N, CA, C and O atoms as CSV, one atom per row, in Angstrom:
chain,resi,resn,atom,element,x,y,z
A,1,MET,N,N,0.843,-1.159,0.000
A,1,MET,CA,C,0.000,0.000,0.000
A,1,MET,C,C,0.900,1.237,0.000
A,1,MET,O,O,1.605,1.474,0.981
A,2,PRO,N,N,0.895,2.026,-1.069
A,2,PRO,CA,C,1.782,3.184,-1.126
A,2,PRO,C,C,1.294,4.319,-0.240
A,2,PRO,O,O,0.093,4.555,-0.107
A,3,SER,N,N,2.243,5.013,0.359
A,3,SER,CA,C,1.924,6.188,1.166
A,3,SER,C,C,2.583,7.397,0.530
A,3,SER,O,O,3.706,7.315,0.033
A,4,TYR,N,N,1.884,8.510,0.548
A,4,TYR,CA,C,2.385,9.753,-0.021
A,4,TYR,C,C,2.268,10.840,1.035
A,4,TYR,O,O,1.258,10.937,1.732
A,5,THR,N,N,3.314,11.660,1.148
A,5,THR,CA,C,3.328,12.755,2.111
A,5,THR,C,C,3.070,14.057,1.366
A,5,THR,O,O,3.644,14.306,0.306
A,6,PHE,N,N,2.199,14.880,1.934
A,6,PHE,CA,C,1.834,16.163,1.345
A,6,PHE,C,C,2.104,17.264,2.360
A,6,PHE,O,O,2.155,17.015,3.565
A,7,LEU,N,N,2.276,18.500,1.853
A,7,LEU,CA,C,2.543,19.645,2.719
A,7,LEU,C,C,1.447,20.676,2.538
A,7,LEU,O,O,1.312,21.278,1.473
A,8,CYS,N,N,0.665,20.874,3.591
A,8,CYS,CA,C,-0.388,21.882,3.601
A,8,CYS,C,C,0.237,23.210,4.046
A,8,CYS,O,O,0.990,23.226,5.019
A,9,PRO,N,N,-0.055,24.320,3.363
A,9,PRO,CA,C,0.534,25.599,3.756
A,9,PRO,C,C,0.125,26.043,5.163
A,9,PRO,O,O,0.873,26.766,5.822
A,10,ASP,N,N,-1.048,25.620,5.625
A,10,ASP,CA,C,-1.526,26.047,6.943
A,10,ASP,C,C,-1.285,25.004,8.032
A,10,ASP,O,O,-0.841,25.346,9.128
A,11,CYS,N,N,-1.572,23.744,7.741
A,11,CYS,CA,C,-1.550,22.699,8.778
A,11,CYS,C,C,-0.226,21.943,8.856
A,11,CYS,O,O,0.065,21.337,9.888
A,12,GLY,N,N,0.571,21.960,7.815
A,12,GLY,CA,C,1.834,21.220,7.827
A,12,GLY,C,C,1.728,19.918,7.048
A,12,GLY,O,O,0.887,19.780,6.159
A,13,GLU,N,N,2.587,18.967,7.388
A,13,GLU,CA,C,2.649,17.705,6.651
A,13,GLU,C,C,1.574,16.721,7.096
A,13,GLU,O,O,1.188,16.671,8.263
A,14,PHE,N,N,1.106,15.943,6.127
A,14,PHE,CA,C,0.203,14.830,6.422
A,14,PHE,C,C,0.455,13.731,5.398
A,14,PHE,O,O,0.942,13.993,4.298
A,15,THR,N,N,0.120,12.512,5.767
A,15,THR,CA,C,0.378,11.349,4.918
A,15,THR,C,C,-0.936,10.689,4.546
A,15,THR,O,O,-1.819,10.519,5.386
A,16,LEU,N,N,-1.056,10.321,3.283
A,16,LEU,CA,C,-2.230,9.592,2.798
A,16,LEU,C,C,-1.781,8.229,2.302
A,16,LEU,O,O,-0.722,8.095,1.690
A,17,TRP,N,N,-2.595,7.226,2.572
A,17,TRP,CA,C,-2.335,5.856,2.125
A,17,TRP,C,C,-3.349,5.530,1.041
A,17,TRP,O,O,-4.544,5.773,1.204
A,18,TYR,N,N,-2.863,4.975,-0.072
A,18,TYR,CA,C,-3.731,4.635,-1.194
A,18,TYR,C,C,-3.738,3.125,-1.400
A,18,TYR,O,O,-2.763,2.440,-1.090
A,19,ASN,N,N,-4.852,2.617,-1.928
A,19,ASN,CA,C,-4.965,1.185,-2.236
A,19,ASN,C,C,-4.346,0.846,-3.581
A,19,ASN,O,O,-4.179,-0.330,-3.902
A,20,HIS,N,N,-4.003,1.848,-4.370
A,20,HIS,CA,C,-3.476,1.622,-5.714
A,20,HIS,C,C,-2.386,2.654,-6.000
A,20,HIS,O,O,-2.234,3.639,-5.277
A,21,MET,N,N,-1.637,2.405,-7.064
A,21,MET,CA,C,-0.578,3.330,-7.452
A,21,MET,C,C,-0.923,4.077,-8.737
A,21,MET,O,O,-0.148,4.919,-9.189
A,22,ARG,N,N,-2.060,3.782,-9.318
A,22,ARG,CA,C,-2.402,4.422,-10.581
A,22,ARG,C,C,-2.822,5.877,-10.334
A,22,ARG,O,O,-3.273,6.243,-9.248
A,23,GLY,N,N,-2.663,6.666,-11.351
A,23,GLY,CA,C,-3.036,8.066,-11.255
A,23,GLY,C,C,-1.889,8.922,-10.746
A,23,GLY,O,O,-0.862,8.421,-10.286
A,24,SER,N,N,-2.093,10.206,-10.842
A,24,SER,CA,C,-1.082,11.160,-10.399
A,24,SER,C,C,-1.454,11.674,-9.013
A,24,SER,O,O,-2.512,12.274,-8.825
A,25,HIS,N,N,-0.587,11.436,-8.060
A,25,HIS,CA,C,-0.832,11.884,-6.688
A,25,HIS,C,C,0.070,13.078,-6.388
A,25,HIS,O,O,0.850,13.048,-5.436
A,26,GLN,N,N,-0.039,14.126,-7.198
A,26,GLN,CA,C,0.802,15.305,-7.023
A,26,GLN,C,C,0.180,16.295,-6.045
A,26,GLN,O,O,0.894,17.054,-5.389
A,27,GLU,N,N,-1.136,16.290,-5.945
A,27,GLU,CA,C,-1.840,17.205,-5.043
A,27,GLU,C,C,-2.956,16.451,-4.330
A,27,GLU,O,O,-3.517,15.490,-4.855
A,28,ALA,N,N,-3.262,16.912,-3.123
A,28,ALA,CA,C,-4.350,16.311,-2.349
A,28,ALA,C,C,-4.952,17.380,-1.449
A,28,ALA,O,O,-4.312,18.383,-1.136
A,29,GLU,N,N,-6.190,17.148,-1.041
A,29,GLU,CA,C,-6.847,18.076,-0.120
A,29,GLU,C,C,-6.466,17.751,1.308
A,29,GLU,O,O,-6.419,16.584,1.697
A,30,CYS,N,N,-6.196,18.781,2.084
A,30,CYS,CA,C,-5.903,18.606,3.502
A,30,CYS,C,C,-7.195,18.195,4.209
A,30,CYS,O,O,-8.257,18.752,3.934
A,31,ALA,N,N,-7.108,17.232,5.109
A,31,ALA,CA,C,-8.297,16.742,5.812
A,31,ALA,C,C,-8.823,17.763,6.820
A,31,ALA,O,O,-10.011,17.750,7.144
A,32,LYS,N,N,-7.960,18.642,7.317
A,32,LYS,CA,C,-8.378,19.614,8.335
A,32,LYS,C,C,-8.977,20.878,7.731
A,32,LYS,O,O,-10.051,21.316,8.144
A,33,CYS,N,N,-8.280,21.471,6.744
A,33,CYS,CA,C,-8.728,22.764,6.223
A,33,CYS,C,C,-9.206,22.704,4.768
A,33,CYS,O,O,-9.589,23.732,4.210
A,34,ASN,N,N,-9.192,21.532,4.150
A,34,ASN,CA,C,-9.634,21.315,2.765
A,34,ASN,C,C,-8.872,22.162,1.744
A,34,ASN,O,O,-9.383,22.447,0.661
A,35,GLN,N,N,-7.668,22.555,2.090
A,35,GLN,CA,C,-6.849,23.340,1.172
A,35,GLN,C,C,-6.010,22.393,0.312
A,35,GLN,O,O,-5.596,21.330,0.775
A,36,LEU,N,N,-5.762,22.780,-0.936
A,36,LEU,CA,C,-4.983,21.955,-1.842
A,36,LEU,C,C,-3.519,21.956,-1.408
A,36,LEU,O,O,-2.926,23.014,-1.199
A,37,SER,N,N,-2.945,20.766,-1.277
A,37,SER,CA,C,-1.575,20.612,-0.782
A,37,SER,C,C,-0.733,19.888,-1.818
A,37,SER,O,O,-1.224,19.010,-2.528
A,38,LYS,N,N,0.536,20.262,-1.900
A,38,LYS,CA,C,1.456,19.640,-2.855
A,38,LYS,C,C,2.198,18.484,-2.207
A,38,LYS,O,O,2.407,18.457,-0.994
A,39,ARG,N,N,2.591,17.531,-3.040
A,39,ARG,CA,C,3.300,16.347,-2.564
A,39,ARG,C,C,4.741,16.692,-2.197
A,39,ARG,O,O,5.374,17.529,-2.841
A,40,VAL,N,N,5.253,16.031,-1.148
A,40,VAL,CA,C,6.622,16.210,-0.682
A,40,VAL,C,C,7.415,14.976,-1.095
A,40,VAL,O,O,6.991,13.848,-0.846
A,41,TYR,N,N,8.571,15.194,-1.729
A,41,TYR,CA,C,9.437,14.089,-2.149
A,41,TYR,C,C,10.632,14.013,-1.215
A,41,TYR,O,O,11.260,15.025,-0.903
A,42,ARG,N,N,10.935,12.804,-0.775
A,42,ARG,CA,C,12.067,12.577,0.121
A,42,ARG,C,C,12.860,11.378,-0.367
A,42,ARG,O,O,12.372,10.552,-1.138
A,43,ALA,N,N,14.095,11.309,0.102
A,43,ALA,CA,C,14.929,10.142,-0.197
A,43,ALA,C,C,14.396,8.953,0.588
A,43,ALA,O,O,13.846,9.138,1.674
A,44,PRO,N,N,14.543,7.733,0.067
A,44,PRO,CA,C,14.092,6.557,0.814
A,44,PRO,C,C,14.857,6.425,2.125
A,44,PRO,O,O,16.031,6.785,2.209
A,45,MET,N,N,14.194,5.915,3.128
A,45,MET,CA,C,14.784,5.829,4.467
A,45,MET,C,C,15.553,4.517,4.611
A,45,MET,O,O,15.161,3.637,5.377
A,46,THR,N,N,16.641,4.400,3.872
A,46,THR,CA,C,17.427,3.174,3.923
A,46,THR,C,C,18.250,3.075,5.196
A,46,THR,O,O,18.729,1.993,5.533
A,47,ASN,N,N,18.424,4.177,5.906
A,47,ASN,CA,C,19.197,4.107,7.153
A,47,ASN,C,C,18.462,3.321,8.234
A,47,ASN,O,O,19.085,2.899,9.208
A,48,GLN,N,N,17.168,3.117,8.090
A,48,GLN,CA,C,16.397,2.369,9.075
A,48,GLN,C,C,16.210,0.904,8.668
A,48,GLN,O,O,15.603,0.126,9.404
A,49,MET,N,N,16.731,0.533,7.502
A,49,MET,CA,C,16.587,-0.849,7.041
A,49,MET,C,C,17.600,-1.754,7.719
A,49,MET,O,O,18.623,-1.304,8.234
A,50,ASP,N,N,17.290,-3.031,7.705
A,50,ASP,CA,C,18.204,-4.043,8.211
A,50,ASP,C,C,19.419,-4.122,7.284
A,50,ASP,O,O,19.275,-3.992,6.068
A,51,ASN,N,N,20.604,-4.333,7.842
A,51,ASN,CA,C,21.826,-4.391,7.037
A,51,ASN,C,C,21.798,-5.527,6.027
A,51,ASN,O,O,22.355,-5.397,4.937
A,52,LYS,N,N,21.160,-6.637,6.370
A,52,LYS,CA,C,21.068,-7.755,5.435
A,52,LYS,C,C,20.237,-7.372,4.210
A,52,LYS,O,O,20.566,-7.753,3.087
A,53,VAL,N,N,19.179,-6.629,4.428
A,53,VAL,CA,C,18.325,-6.204,3.320
A,53,VAL,C,C,19.079,-5.225,2.423
A,53,VAL,O,O,19.015,-5.325,1.198
A,54,LYS,N,N,19.789,-4.285,3.030
A,54,LYS,CA,C,20.552,-3.314,2.245
A,54,LYS,C,C,21.633,-3.988,1.410
A,54,LYS,O,O,21.814,-3.655,0.239
A,55,SER,N,N,22.352,-4.936,2.008
A,55,SER,CA,C,23.415,-5.607,1.256
A,55,SER,C,C,22.828,-6.448,0.126
A,55,SER,O,O,23.426,-6.533,-0.946
A,56,ARG,N,N,21.679,-7.067,0.343
A,56,ARG,CA,C,21.025,-7.858,-0.706
A,56,ARG,C,C,20.581,-6.956,-1.857
A,56,ARG,O,O,20.689,-7.338,-3.022
A,57,MET,N,N,20.087,-5.772,-1.538
A,57,MET,CA,C,19.686,-4.827,-2.575
A,57,MET,C,C,20.890,-4.393,-3.400
A,57,MET,O,O,20.799,-4.286,-4.623
A,58,GLU,N,N,22.012,-4.142,-2.742
A,58,GLU,CA,C,23.220,-3.733,-3.450
A,58,GLU,C,C,23.741,-4.853,-4.348
A,58,GLU,O,O,24.169,-4.599,-5.474
A,59,ARG,N,N,23.705,-6.087,-3.854
A,59,ARG,CA,C,24.165,-7.214,-4.659
A,59,ARG,C,C,23.267,-7.434,-5.863
A,59,ARG,O,O,23.736,-7.877,-6.912
A,60,GLY,N,N,21.989,-7.132,-5.728
A,60,GLY,CA,C,21.046,-7.344,-6.818
A,60,GLY,C,C,21.171,-6.325,-7.933
A,60,GLY,O,O,20.601,-6.520,-9.007
A,61,MET,N,N,21.903,-5.240,-7.706
A,61,MET,CA,C,22.037,-4.200,-8.712
A,61,MET,C,C,23.090,-4.532,-9.767
A,61,MET,O,O,23.068,-3.960,-10.856
A,62,GLU,N,N,24.000,-5.435,-9.467
A,62,GLU,CA,C,25.070,-5.778,-10.400
A,62,GLU,C,C,24.940,-7.238,-10.819
A,62,GLU,O,O,24.560,-8.090,-10.015
A,63,PRO,N,N,25.256,-7.521,-12.077
A,63,PRO,CA,C,25.184,-8.917,-12.512
A,63,PRO,C,C,26.271,-9.753,-11.853
A,63,PRO,O,O,27.351,-9.252,-11.539
A,64,ARG,N,N,25.978,-11.008,-11.651
A,64,ARG,CA,C,26.931,-11.927,-11.041
A,64,ARG,C,C,27.939,-12.364,-12.096
A,64,ARG,O,O,27.559,-12.707,-13.216
A,65,VAL,N,N,29.219,-12.353,-11.744
A,65,VAL,CA,C,30.271,-12.765,-12.665
A,65,VAL,C,C,30.427,-14.277,-12.568
A,65,VAL,O,O,30.556,-14.830,-11.476
A,66,VAL,N,N,30.414,-14.939,-13.726
A,66,VAL,CA,C,30.513,-16.393,-13.770
A,66,VAL,C,C,31.794,-16.770,-14.497
A,66,VAL,O,O,32.087,-16.244,-15.570
A,67,ASN,N,N,32.551,-17.676,-13.910
A,67,ASN,CA,C,33.761,-18.197,-14.553
A,67,ASN,C,C,33.413,-19.423,-15.383
A,67,ASN,O,O,32.378,-20.054,-15.171
A,68,ARG,N,N,34.280,-19.754,-16.326
A,68,ARG,CA,C,34.044,-20.927,-17.160
A,68,ARG,C,C,34.027,-22.195,-16.314
A,68,ARG,O,O,33.324,-23.151,-16.644
A,69,THR,N,N,34.792,-22.212,-15.229
A,69,THR,CA,C,34.830,-23.403,-14.373
A,69,THR,C,C,33.509,-23.606,-13.637
A,69,THR,O,O,33.202,-24.721,-13.217
A,70,ASP,N,N,32.723,-22.538,-13.476
A,70,ASP,CA,C,31.432,-22.648,-12.803
A,70,ASP,C,C,30.351,-23.236,-13.703
A,70,ASP,O,O,29.326,-23.710,-13.212
A,71,LEU,N,N,30.570,-23.208,-15.014
A,71,LEU,CA,C,29.576,-23.710,-15.958
A,71,LEU,C,C,29.601,-25.232,-15.996
A,71,LEU,O,O,30.638,-25.834,-15.717
A,72,PRO,N,N,28.478,-25.868,-16.336
A,72,PRO,CA,C,28.470,-27.335,-16.416
A,72,PRO,C,C,29.329,-27.811,-17.586
A,72,PRO,O,O,29.410,-27.153,-18.623
A,73,ASN,N,N,29.961,-28.955,-17.401
A,73,ASN,CA,C,30.793,-29.529,-18.461
A,73,ASN,C,C,29.900,-30.117,-19.543
A,73,ASN,O,O,29.002,-30.909,-19.258
A,74,SER,N,N,30.147,-29.730,-20.761
A,74,SER,CA,C,29.393,-30.300,-21.881
A,74,SER,C,C,30.383,-30.695,-22.966
A,74,SER,O,O,31.369,-30.002,-23.220
A,75,LYS,N,N,30.097,-31.814,-23.591
A,75,LYS,CA,C,30.975,-32.306,-24.645
A,75,LYS,C,C,30.768,-31.475,-25.901
A,75,LYS,O,O,29.664,-31.012,-26.187
A,76,LYS,N,N,31.841,-31.300,-26.634
A,76,LYS,CA,C,31.728,-30.584,-27.894
A,76,LYS,C,C,31.014,-31.483,-28.890
A,76,LYS,O,O,31.314,-32.672,-28.995
A,77,ARG,N,N,30.077,-30.912,-29.612
A,77,ARG,CA,C,29.305,-31.679,-30.577
A,77,ARG,C,C,30.098,-31.843,-31.863
A,77,ARG,O,O,30.678,-30.893,-32.389
A,78,VAL,N,N,30.106,-33.038,-32.339
A,78,VAL,CA,C,30.747,-33.340,-33.616
A,78,VAL,C,C,29.660,-33.274,-34.678
A,78,VAL,O,O,28.623,-33.922,-34.537
A,79,PRO,N,N,29.878,-32.505,-35.734
A,79,PRO,CA,C,28.838,-32.421,-36.764
A,79,PRO,C,C,28.606,-33.779,-37.420
A,79,PRO,O,O,29.546,-34.537,-37.660
A,80,SER,N,N,27.339,-34.072,-37.704
A,80,SER,CA,C,26.989,-35.365,-38.293
A,80,SER,C,C,27.259,-35.391,-39.792
A,80,SER,O,O,27.434,-36.464,-40.370
A,81,ALA,N,N,27.295,-34.236,-40.420
A,81,ALA,CA,C,27.582,-34.158,-41.855
A,81,ALA,C,C,28.910,-33.421,-42.041
A,81,ALA,O,O,29.321,-32.652,-41.173
A,82,PRO,N,N,29.575,-33.656,-43.167
A,82,PRO,CA,C,30.844,-32.959,-43.378
A,82,PRO,C,C,30.671,-31.444,-43.518
A,82,PRO,O,O,31.596,-30.677,-43.249
A,83,ARG,N,N,29.482,-31.028,-43.941
A,83,ARG,CA,C,29.192,-29.594,-44.067
A,83,ARG,C,C,27.904,-29.292,-43.300
A,83,ARG,O,O,26.825,-29.357,-43.889
A,84,PRO,N,N,27.979,-28.966,-42.013
A,84,PRO,CA,C,26.762,-28.791,-41.210
A,84,PRO,C,C,25.909,-27.607,-41.644
A,84,PRO,O,O,24.719,-27.566,-41.331
A,85,TRP,N,N,26.476,-26.661,-42.344
A,85,TRP,CA,C,25.694,-25.522,-42.781
A,85,TRP,C,C,24.793,-25.876,-43.966
A,85,TRP,O,O,23.930,-25.082,-44.341
A,86,GLN,N,N,24.983,-27.057,-44.560
A,86,GLN,CA,C,24.148,-27.509,-45.667
A,86,GLN,C,C,23.221,-28.621,-45.187
A,86,GLN,O,O,23.204,-29.708,-45.763
A,87,ALA,N,N,22.485,-28.364,-44.179
A,87,ALA,CA,C,21.622,-29.390,-43.599
A,87,ALA,C,C,20.472,-29.715,-44.547
A,87,ALA,O,O,19.654,-28.850,-44.859
A,88,GLY,N,N,20.413,-30.962,-45.001
A,88,GLY,CA,C,19.295,-31.447,-45.793
A,88,GLY,C,C,19.229,-30.942,-47.217
A,88,GLY,O,O,18.149,-30.983,-47.806
A,89,HIS,N,N,20.296,-30.475,-47.801
A,89,HIS,CA,C,20.249,-29.980,-49.180
A,89,HIS,C,C,20.797,-30.989,-50.127
A,89,HIS,O,O,20.837,-30.746,-51.333
């Protein structure tokens, strides 16, 4: 459930929770004074996350490097015809 924080010029900040993410949530009415309020953007609060979660997120951002020794051993295929590019001609 996404939450969005808005700043009312008179009442201050308030947070609204939505059941969906569709639509533009750039403005909302203040529940106290019914004044139109603009959305406040902040950096994600990663300082409050568990260290294991943060490290997993960082590892997921880069592709894993694989060595040839890590790959399964497969035999090289020997072509069945002397000219494999002429299959069935």
